[in-house]
C-alpha positions in Angstrom: 107.0 -148.1 167.3 107.1 -144.6 168.9 110.4 -143.9 170.7 111.6 -141.2 173.2 115.4 -139.9 172.5 116.5 -139.4 176.3 119.9 -137.2 177.2 121.8 -138.3 180.0 124.6 -136.1 181.3 128.1 -136.9 180.7 130.3 -135.7 183.3 130.4 -135.3 186.9 126.5 -135.9 187.2 126.3 -139.1 185.3 126.6 -142.0 188.1 124.3 -140.1 190.0 122.1 -140.0 187.0 122.2 -143.4 186.5 121.5 -144.3 190.1 118.6 -142.5 190.1 117.4 -144.5 186.6 117.7 -147.6 188.6 115.5 -146.3 191.5 113.1 -145.5 189.0 113.0 -149.0 187.7 115.3 -148.6 184.6 118.9 -150.2 184.0 121.3 -148.1 181.9 124.8 -150.2 180.8 127.2 -147.6 179.9 130.0 -149.1 178.0 133.8 -147.1 178.5 134.0 -145.6 175.1 130.3 -145.3 173.6 127.8 -142.1 174.2 124.8 -144.6 173.6 124.2 -146.7 176.6 121.5 -149.2 176.6 118.5 -149.0 178.6 115.6 -152.0 179.3 113.0 -149.9 178.1 112.5 -150.4 174.2 110.7 -146.9 173.9 113.5 -145.2 175.1 116.8 -144.6 173.3 119.8 -142.8 175.2 122.7 -140.3 174.4 125.2 -139.7 176.7 125.6 -135.4 176.3 127.8 -132.9 178.5 125.2 -130.8 180.5 126.5 -127.8 179.0 125.7 -128.8 175.7 122.2 -130.6 176.6 119.6 -127.3 176.6 120.9 -126.8 172.6 120.7 -130.3 171.6 117.1 -130.3 173.5 116.3 -127.1 171.5 116.9 -128.3 167.9 115.2 -131.8 168.7 118.3 -133.9 168.1 116.9 -135.6 171.7 113.6 -135.3 172.7 114.3 -134.7 176.5 117.2 -134.4 178.7 118.7 -134.2 182.3 121.2 -130.7 182.7 121.3 -128.2 185.3 119.4 -125.5 185.5 122.8 -123.3 185.4 123.5 -124.4 181.6 119.9 -123.7 180.9 120.5 -120.5 181.6 123.7 -120.0 180.1 122.7 -121.4 176.8 119.0 -119.2 176.6 117.8 -121.8 175.1 113.8 -122.3 174.4 113.3 -125.6 176.5 110.4 -126.8 178.1 111.2 -127.6 182.3 109.2 -130.0 182.8 110.5 -130.8 186.5 113.3 -129.7 189.2 115.0 -132.6 190.6 117.2 -131.6 193.4 120.3 -134.4 193.5 123.8 -133.7 192.7 127.0 -135.3 192.6 127.7 -136.2 196.3 124.2 -135.4 197.8 120.3 -134.8 197.9 121.4 -130.5 197.6 121.3 -127.4 195.1 124.8 -126.7 194.1 125.8 -123.1 193.7 128.1 -121.0 191.7 130.1 -118.6 194.1 132.1 -115.7 193.4 135.5 -116.6 195.1 138.5 -115.0 195.8 142.2 -115.6 197.1 141.9 -115.5 201.0 144.4 -112.6 201.2 142.6 -110.6 198.2 141.0 -107.1 199.0 137.8 -107.8 197.2 135.3 -108.3 199.7 132.0 -107.5 197.4 130.8 -107.8 194.1 131.3 -103.8 193.8 135.0 -104.2 194.0 135.3 -106.6 190.9 135.2 -103.2 188.8 137.6 -103.3 186.1 139.1 -106.8 187.4 139.4 -109.8 185.4 137.0 -113.3 186.4 137.5 -116.6 185.2 134.6 -119.2 185.0 132.6 -121.6 182.6 130.0 -120.0 183.3 130.2 -116.7 180.9 126.9 -115.6 180.2 125.5 -115.7 183.5 128.2 -113.8 185.2 128.4 -111.4 182.4 124.1 -110.8 183.3 125.2 -110.7 187.0 127.5 -108.2 187.1 125.9 -106.1 184.3 122.7 -105.8 186.9 124.8 -104.7 189.1 126.4 -102.1 187.0 129.9 -103.7 187.2 132.2 -103.8 184.3 134.8 -106.4 184.6 136.7 -109.1 181.8 134.5 -112.3 182.3 136.8 -114.6 180.6 136.0 -118.5 180.0 138.0 -121.2 181.7 138.5 -124.3 179.8 139.3 -126.0 183.4 141.1 -126.2 186.5 139.5 -122.4 187.5 140.6 -122.7 190.8 144.4 -122.8 190.4 143.9 -119.2 188.2 143.8 -117.0 191.2 145.5 -114.8 191.8 148.1 -114.9 189.0 146.0 -115.1 186.3 142.6 -113.5 187.1 141.6 -111.5 190.4 138.8 -113.6 191.0 136.7 -116.8 189.4 133.3 -118.2 189.2 132.9 -121.7 190.3 130.3 -124.4 191.2 130.7 -125.6 194.4 128.3 -128.0 196.5 130.3 -128.3 199.6 133.1 -125.3 199.4 135.7 -127.9 200.4 137.7 -127.7 196.9 137.7 -123.9 197.3 138.9 -124.2 200.6 141.9 -126.0 199.8 142.7 -123.7 197.4 142.9 -120.9 199.8 140.2 -119.3 198.1 136.9 -117.6 199.9 133.5 -117.2 198.9 132.9 -113.3 198.5 128.9 -113.6 196.8 126.5 -116.5 195.7 125.6 -115.9 192.0 122.8 -118.5 191.7 121.8 -122.0 192.6 121.0 -124.7 190.6 119.4 -128.0 190.8 119.3 -130.7 187.7 116.3 -130.5 185.5 114.3 -132.7 183.1 114.0 -130.5 179.8 112.1 -131.2 176.8 112.0 -130.1 173.2 109.0 -127.6 172.4 107.8 -130.1 169.6 107.9 -133.4 171.8 106.3 -131.9 174.4 103.1 -130.8 172.0 103.6 -135.1 170.8 100.7 -136.5 172.9 102.7 -140.0 173.2 106.3 -138.5 173.9 104.7 -135.6 176.4 103.0 -139.1 178.2 106.3 -140.6 178.4 108.1 -137.6 179.5 105.6 -136.8 182.3 105.8 -140.6 183.3 109.7 -140.4 183.6 109.4 -137.2 185.7 107.1 -138.9 188.1 109.4 -141.9 188.7 112.5 -139.7 189.0 110.9 -137.8 191.4 109.7 -140.6 193.4 113.2 -142.2 193.3 114.7 -138.9 194.7 112.2 -138.8 197.3 112.9 -142.6 198.3 116.6 -141.7 198.7 116.1 -140.3 202.5 113.1 -142.6 203.5 112.8 -145.8 204.5 109.7 -148.1 205.1 108.8 -149.5 208.8 106.6 -152.6 210.1 106.2 -153.5 213.0 103.3 -155.5 215.4 101.8 -154.0 218.5 99.3 -155.7 221.2 96.0 -154.0 221.6 97.5 -152.3 224.9 100.5 -150.7 223.1 99.1 -149.4 219.8 98.0 -146.1 221.2 101.6 -145.6 222.6 103.1 -146.5 219.4 100.9 -144.5 217.4 101.8 -141.3 219.4 105.8 -142.1 218.6 105.1 -142.4 215.1 105.2 -139.7 212.5 104.4 -141.0 209.1 104.3 -139.5 205.3 100.4 -139.7 205.5 98.9 -141.9 208.2 100.1 -145.3 209.0 98.5 -148.1 207.6 97.3 -150.6 210.6 95.8 -153.8 210.0 94.5 -156.4 212.6 96.4 -159.5 213.1 94.8 -163.2 213.3 92.5 -163.9 216.2 92.4 -160.6 217.4 95.7 -160.6 219.3 96.9 -156.8 217.8 97.9 -154.9 215.2 100.6 -154.8 212.1 101.6 -151.1 211.5 103.5 -150.2 208.3 104.5 -146.6 207.5 107.2 -144.4 205.6 109.3 -141.6 207.2 112.4 -140.2 206.8 115.7 -142.7 207.4 117.0 -140.0 210.2 114.1 -140.1 212.0 113.9 -144.1 211.8 117.2 -144.5 213.4 116.1 -141.9 216.0 112.4 -143.4 217.1 113.3 -147.3 216.8 114.4 -147.9 219.9 111.3 -145.4 221.1 108.7 -147.7 219.5 110.4 -150.7 221.1 110.2 -149.7 224.7 106.5 -148.5 223.8 105.3 -151.9 223.5 106.2 -152.7 219.2 107.9 -155.8 218.3 109.3 -157.3 215.2 110.4 -154.0 213.7 111.7 -154.2 210.5 113.1 -151.2 208.5 113.5 -151.8 204.9 115.1 -149.4 201.6 112.6 -147.9 199.2 113.2 -147.7 195.2 110.2 -145.0 194.9 107.7 -143.0 196.8 105.0 -141.4 194.5 103.1 -138.7 196.5 
């Protein structure tokens, strides 16, 4: 039987990734001490791999495809096929940022002030490249963790990953510059990508993953509308495309169904009711394939 080996990110992205897989239609079960989760697809095997290591393992063909950050692909400089960018993070549907941060009372105001300074980060290669492109010579050292606690006693500045900046503020650090934005990538081994069966399987996964992410911010809406109220309701109803309109039995009105952002649905539902809509039903979505 053909089999695709898929790498899932272990750590902060693990829970969000497994939730995305569930929305995409896959059930993944992770035991507490195993790096080999189970998945309800006989054509896929799964391994948990640290995002930092994923690009190297995909490049070497140890796994056919994997999910990791664009930051770690750039850091590793690995030869992999980027299949699709998936914008989801640990807490929210957004890109994350690597930022240059310093203590609140530091004299460092821009990257130009880093000449001869010491910087701690996990993203060593990207940081060195960023500085070199700007003609800055600084001592960039690898940080094994707790990077935010190293300034100002051990280093002058840090380059750290953030979604909201709240952890930096809690540690009395301020952001000086953004180094790079990153999103989760589905990447593939080049040889696996040219294999027709594996490529189709990877492309199918990409389509389902994208659909699951789009659906996280959208809902379906159903309602009935009388003949007289149809035009007024349609004027208030934005849609992903055009709403589906079906005639009710005996010509007494119409059934309308559409997909829209959840934030819009909560705003317009009362307006739809006042415009003449009845039996309004809002329901969650697993996937929206555009």
